[in-house]
N, C-alpha and C positions, 0 to 999 in steps of 0.2 A: 722818250720824254712824255709822250701822250699818256702812257700808262701811269707814270708818276703823277701827272696832273689829275688823272682819274682817281687814283688812290687818295691823293690829298683832298680832293673835293668830296669824295665819298666819306672821308673822315669828318669833314665839316658837317655833313648831313646828319651825323650821329646826334647832334644837339637836339634834333626834332624826334629822336627815337625814344620811346618809353624805357628802353633798356638802360638809358643813361641816368634815369631818375635816382637810383640809389647812390650814385656818385656825386650828384650835384650838391647835396648838403656839405660834403667835405670840401668841395671847391669854394662854395660861397662862404664857408667859415673863415676864409682868408680875405674876404672883401674888406676894403678900407685900409688894408695894410700895404706897406711899400711894395711896389711891383717887383723890383729887382731882387729884394731880399726875401720875399715871402711867396708871391704868386708865381714868378718865373721858376724858382727852384722846384716848386711843386709840379708844375707842368712839365719841366725837363725830366724830373724823376718818373712821371707817368709815361712819357714818350719812350724813354730808354728802357724802362721795365717792360712795357707792353711789347716793344719790338723784340726784346730779348726772349721773353716767354713765348711769343708767337713763332719766333725763329726756331726755338727748341721744339715746338709742336710740329713745325714743318719737317724737322729732321726726324722726328717720330720716335725717339727712344723712350722706353717706359720710364726711365729715370727722369726724363723731362716732364712726363705726365705727373709723376709722383711729386716732383719739385713744384709744379704749378699748384697742385692741390694743397701741399704743405704751405706754400706761399699764401694761398687764399686764406687758410686758417690763421696764419700769423698776421695777415693783413686785417682780418676781422678783429683779432685781439687788439692790435695797435689802434684801430679806429674806434673800438669800443672805449678804450682808455681815453682817447682824445675827446670823445663825446662826453664822458663823465667829467673830464677836466673843464669843459665848457659849462656843464650843468652845475658843478659845485666848486666854488673858490677853494674850499678846504681840501678837496681831492687834488686840485691843481697845485696847491701849496705843497702837499706831500710829495707829489711826483717831481716837482721842480726844486725841492729843498736842496739837493746836491749843488745845483747851479748857484743858489743864493749864497752858499758857503764859500764861494770863491772870493768874496770880499768886495767892498765898495769900489776899490781902485780899478779892478778888472771887470766891474759889473757891465759897463756899456759894451765892451768887446765881447764878453761872454754871451751877453744877451743877443748881440748881433749874430754870433755864430750859432747860438741855440735856435734862433729864428730861422736861419737858412737851413740848418740841419733838420729841424722839425718839419719844415716845409718840404724838403727833399724826401724825408721819410714818408710824409703824407702822400707825396706823389708816387713813390714806389708802391705803397699799399693800394693807391687808387688804380695804378696801372695793372696790378695783379687782379683786382676785382673787375676791371673793365675788359680784360682779355676775352671772356666768352661772348661779348656783345659784338657779333660779327654779322655783316651783311653779305650779299652776293659778290661784291667786288673783293672783299677780304677773302672770301672763299675761293675766288679766282686765283689770288696770289698764292694761297696755300696749296691749291690743286696744282698750279704750275710748279711749285717746289716739289710736290710729290712726284710729278712726271719727270722733271728734269734735274732734280736734286736741289736741295737748299744751298744758296750761295750768297755772296755779298749783295747781289741784285735783289734777292728776296728780302733780305734784311732792310735794304734801303727803301723798298716799296712799303714794307711794314712801318718804317719810320715816317714815310710820307703820309700814310694813313693815320697814324697816331698824331702827327703834327697837325693835320687838318682838324682832328677833334680838339687838340689843345688850342688851336686858334679860335675856334668857336667858343670854347670854354673861357678863354682869356677875355674875349669881348663880353661874354655874359657876366663874368665876375667884375670887370671894370664898371659896367653899367650897374651891376648889383651893388658895388661899393658906393657909388654916388647915391643910390636909393637909400642904402643903410645909413650913410652919413646924414642925409637929410632928415631921416626919421629920428636919429639920435639928437640932432639939434632942436627939432621942433617939439618932440614929445618926451625927451629925456628917458628913453626906455632902453638905454645901453645894456643894463644888466639883464633885463628881460629878453632882449634880443639875443644876448649871449646864451641864456638858458634855453631859449627857443631853438637856437642852432644846435645846442647839445642834445635836445630831444629829437631834432631832425636827424642828427648824426646817428643816434642810437636806433632810431626807427629804420634808417638805411642799413645799419649793421644787422638788425633783425631780419630785414627783407632779404639781405644777401645770405645770411646764415640759413634761412628757410628755403633758399634756392629760387626766390622769385626773380632774381636778376637773370638767371639762365632758364627759367621756366616761363611763368606768365608774361613777364615783361619782355623776354626774348621773343616770345611768339607775337606779342603786340608789335615789337620792333620789326619783325619779319614782314608782318602785314602792312606796316606803316611806311617803311623806307625802301622795300625791295623795288617797287615801281619807280621811285625817284632815282635809285642807283642805276637801274637798267636803262631808264631814259637817258641819264647822263652818259652812260657808257656808249649807247647807240649813237647819241648826238656827236660825241667827240670822235668816236670811231669813224662815223660818216665823214666828218671834216677831214680827218687824217687821210682817209681813203681817196677823197676827192683831190686832195693836194698831191697825193702820190700819182693819181691818174693823170694829172697835168704833165707829169714827167714820163709816164710809162704807157700812155694810151696807144692803142693800135693805130697804124696808119690809115689814111682815108682809103676806102674801097668802094666798089660799085654798090654796096649795100646802102651807102649814104645817099644814093640817087633815088631810092625808093620813095614812094609817095607818102606813106604814113610814117611818122616819127613819134615815138613815145617821149614824154617829158621826164622819164626816170633819169636820175643823175648818173654820171659815170663815176664809179668808186675805185676803179683800178683795172689792171690787166689780168687776164686769166693766167694764174701761175702754172708752172709745169706739173704734170701728173707723174713725175718720175720718182722712183724710190720705193714703190710698193713691193712687198716680198712676193706677192702673187696676186692674180685676179680671179674672181669667180664670175661665172656666167658670161665671160667675155675674154678675148685676147687683150693684152695691155693696150690701153688707149693713150693717145698723145693729143696735145692741144691742137696741133696742126690738122689732125684728122677731123676734129669737131668744128672747124670753121664752117659757117653757114648753118649750124645747128644752134638751137637754144639749149643750154645745159643747166641742169640743176644739180649742184654738188651737195650731198647730204652727209655731214660728219656724224657718225653714230657709233655706239658700242652695244653689243647685244643684250647685256644685263641691265642697262640703264633704263629705268622706268619711263623717264621723259622721252627717250628715244623710242621705246616700245609704243608709246601712245601716239607718236607721229607717224609710225610705219604705215597705218592704214591710209593716211592721206597721201604720203609719198608714193605708195604702191598704186593708188587710184589715179594720181596725176600721170604717172608713167604709162599707165594703160590708156587713159583717155586721150592724151596728147601725143602719143607715139607717132601716129600717122601725120601729125601736123608739124613734125620737125623737132620734138622735144627728146633730149637724151638725159636720163637720170643716172647719176653715178653715185653710188654709196661708197663712202670712204670709212672703213671700219678701223677706228683708232682705239686700242684697248685701254681700259682703265685698270683692270686687274690682270695678274699674270696669266690666269686661266683663259682670258680672252685673247691671248696671243696664239693659242693652239688652233691651228687652221681647221682641224676636224670639228672643233667646237663651233667655229664660225660657220662652217659649211652646214652643220646641223641646224643652226639658228636661221640661216638664210632659207633653208628648206622649210622649216617650221613656220616662218613668217610669210611664206609664199612670195619671196622676193625673186623676181626674174630679171631685173635690170642689173647692169655690171656693178660689181663690188670690188674695190681695191683694198687689199689687206695691208694696212699702213702700220705694221708693228713697230717700225723704227721712227714713226712720226715725221717722215720726210714730207708728205703732202700736207700734213697738219702744219708744219713749220713754214712751208711755202706759202700757205694762205695766211699765216700769222694767226691761226685759230686758237681759241682758248675754251671752247664750249662743246658740250654734248646736250642736245643735238644743235647743229648749226647748219643753216642753209645759205648757199651762195647762188645767186641767179645771174647767169652769164648770157649775153646776147649773141647774135649770130656773127658779130664782128670780133668776138673774143674779149669782151669787156664785162667786168662785174658791174651790174646795174642796181643790185639790191642785195641785202642780206637780212637774215633773221636768226636770232639766238634764242634757244629754248623752245618749248612747245607753245601751241596756241597761234592766234592770228592766221588761221588757215585760209580764211576768205581773202584777206589781203595778199597772202602769198600766191594763191591761185590767180588772182587778178593780175599780179605781176607777170606770171607766166603767160597769161592771155595777151598782155600788152606786148611782151617781147616776141611772141609768136606772130602777132599781127604786124609788128614792125618788120620782122623777117620776111613776111609775105607781101609787105608793101601796101596793105590796105586794112582798114579797121573792119572787122567782121563780127557777126554775132558770136558770143562766147559760149552759148549753149548752157549757161547756168554754172553752178558750182557743184563739186562732188559732195556726196553725203555718205561716206563709208559706214557700213554696219560693223562697228567695232565692238568686240565682246571680250570678256575676261579682263586681263591686264591691259589690253589695248584701249579699253573704254576711257573716255575723258574723266579727269578727276572731279571730285566734288569740292571745289575750292571754298564754298560757303561754310563747310563744316571741317575744313582741314586745319588742325591745330598741332599737328606733329610733323616734324621735318626729318630729312634723311639722317640716319644714325649708323655710323660705321662701328664694326665690332673689333677689328684689328687695332692694336695699340697705337698705330701711326696716326690715326685720325679719330679715335674713339672719344666719346664724351658722355657725361651723365651716367657713368658706370657706378653702381651702388653696392656691389658685392663687398662685404666688409674686409675680405682678405686682400683687396687691392690686386692690381695686375702684376703677374710675374711674367715678364717678357720672355717668350720662347722657352718656357719651362712648364712642365706638368704641375698642376696644382689643383687641390680640392677647393671648390667654391660653394658658397651658399648665398641665397638671396631671400630677403624678407618680403616686405610690401612696398615696392617702389612707388614714388609719386609720379604724376604725369610727366611723360617723356624721360623717365628714368628706366634703366634696365639692369639686369644682372644675370649671372651664370650660376648654375647649380650642378654639382658633379665634378668629375675630373677632366679638366680641359688644359690644352696648351694654346695660349694666346700669342699669335704671331703678328707681324706687322700689318697684314691685310685681313687675316681671318682668325677665328678660333676653331680649333680642331678637338673633337670629343675623343678621349682616350678609352673610356669605358662606357658600356651601354647604361642607359638610365639617366644620362645627363640632360639638362634642360636649359632653355633661355626664356626669361620672363621680361615683358615690356608693357608698361602702362602707357596707352596711346589714346588719342582722340582724333579719329578720321574715319571716313567710310571704309577705305580699303587699307589693308596691311599686306605688304609684300616682303619677302625675305629671299636674298640671294643665297642659295645653298649648293653644296657639292657633295658627292659621295666619297671624297678623299682620294688619296694617291692609289689606293687599292682598287678603286672603281667599283666596289661592290655596292649593291643597292642598300640604302639605309631606310628602315621603316621609322615612322614618327607618328605622334599623336598630338593634336592641337586641342587646347581648351580655351574658351572665352569666358572670363569671370568664373572660372572653376568648373565649367561644364562643357558638354559637347556644343559646338557652334550652331548646330541645327540650321536654321534659315540664314545664318550669318556666315556660312562657310564660303571660302573662295573657290576659284575655278580649279585649283590643283588639289583639293581635298574633298572628301565626302561630308555629308551632314554629321556623321559621327566623329569627324575630326581626323580620320586616318588618312595617311598619305605615304608616299615613297619618294626618296631622293634617288633618282636614277642617272642624272646628268647635272653638270654645273650650270645653273641658270637662275633666273628670277622665278619664284613661285608665288602665286597669289593665294594667301592663306585665309584672309578674312575679307568679306564684303558685307558690311552691315545692311540689313534690309529694314525699311521703316526708319524710325528715329535714330539718328547718329549721335552717340554719346561716348563719354570716356569709358574705356574698358581695359581689363587686364588680360593680356595675351600670354599664353605659355605654349611652347613646343617642346615635347619630351621625345628624345630619340631612343628607340628600342634596340638599336644596333650601334656599335662604335664606328668611328671613322668620319662622322659627318663634319663638314666644314661650313661655317656660318660667316658670311661676309658683311652684309649691309641690309638694314631695314629701310624701306621706302613706303610712302603712304599716298593715298589718293582720295 
């Protein structure tokens, strides 16, 4: 129920997101009309259409991707015609001429049906156009569907998200209707208002056709609403955990007799650590063994850039506070199939210099026990076996370390000097992102979650196809050469194939693999058509050359000096390369 509330409130927040701007003219065009016959059908059409399209996206079939794109084009046409009707009474008369022919006797009934039908159709078009406007909570729902399979619960969460947006839009249009009516009465500008709405609708159609809703406005939305949604999620999650803690808190022990007590809240009991397929750097650990220790549980997966950037801090905390009673446990929960291979995880643990215990949670047993939904996620557990704090995502390292110091002081029974905070020397992909210049988000290549794909051939799911790519706009990408696009990745069938991405960020990373044959794959990177030179990442040379030798995240671009929009291309000199996901920093 908490997740449904979160989804609903996150939908409500979209009214303050710039991504919603192209949709608003269509909604306000119904201002002043009867709510039940005009506004309500439009909002219902929007909710049902969005939930249906997003559910298909969660299922991940290529046919759903194609249907969504076709639906967007159809919606653009419908809304363009609607805008022209508002702009010109003559065009409106031509379009509605069949309805007029029904005769005077049935005019009122036909008009009522036409009004409801037109509003419902407008809502369907609006739902299709709004589908790409997604924040982190919607991403959470779709990620959960990808992990556990799309089901009725997924669809209901999507309905809750869309219903929240519809609620805020309904309030806006009701207020807008009163404003419009007042203007008509006092100024007599009814016809000009109608024409103005027509111009606004056509401007919105043009913005959508040019990709501004999923490009510039989507980036503004990410910057504007992510913090609001994350704050909402943390607040409601904390309340839920505290309520659960009142039922599941550990019994009173001698620890409660200690002198120093932290004021950190109790969020719940330490869930069991059972179900891991194996453990690295340790024998299997149980909750009972850890009583008396402060425990930090870190959910991560080795190709996740956000997880990679937290590793230096978690590693430093494990080293600094080991002798004070801290136990760090990494729970490796895979996102991609290749991350389930234990040898791959062993190699990553070695490469990252991780010496603390790591549970291989391939079946998500520990993930489910914690009710977790994020990579990375940190849970802070006190010496009595109670969760006292949590943090989702990267960042806030100072606060997290102070929580550790609080819990360690509590376990020792006295407040002591903390010795300052760690400052790890993070390099390469582990270095902190440049948020001030980050205008590109995560981009998946497999058809299950791909977006902004511009190769004109379209995606042929699980089939070999020749692709071409022209000049993508910002945050668009395409393939060239003969590729097979699967659910999670694209696989190159013949040498010479390439991937092009237009991005705006300091760093560009790409998760790559050598394919099922495991042979090394040579590649060449260009930035704006030339060798990257000083802009090369840690996994390639200044000339742009590199080799895919294992399946992991590769840092390919790190811009030096001014960060600006650039065109990235990676061309593979050997067949077999697998391309999974772009990330930026």
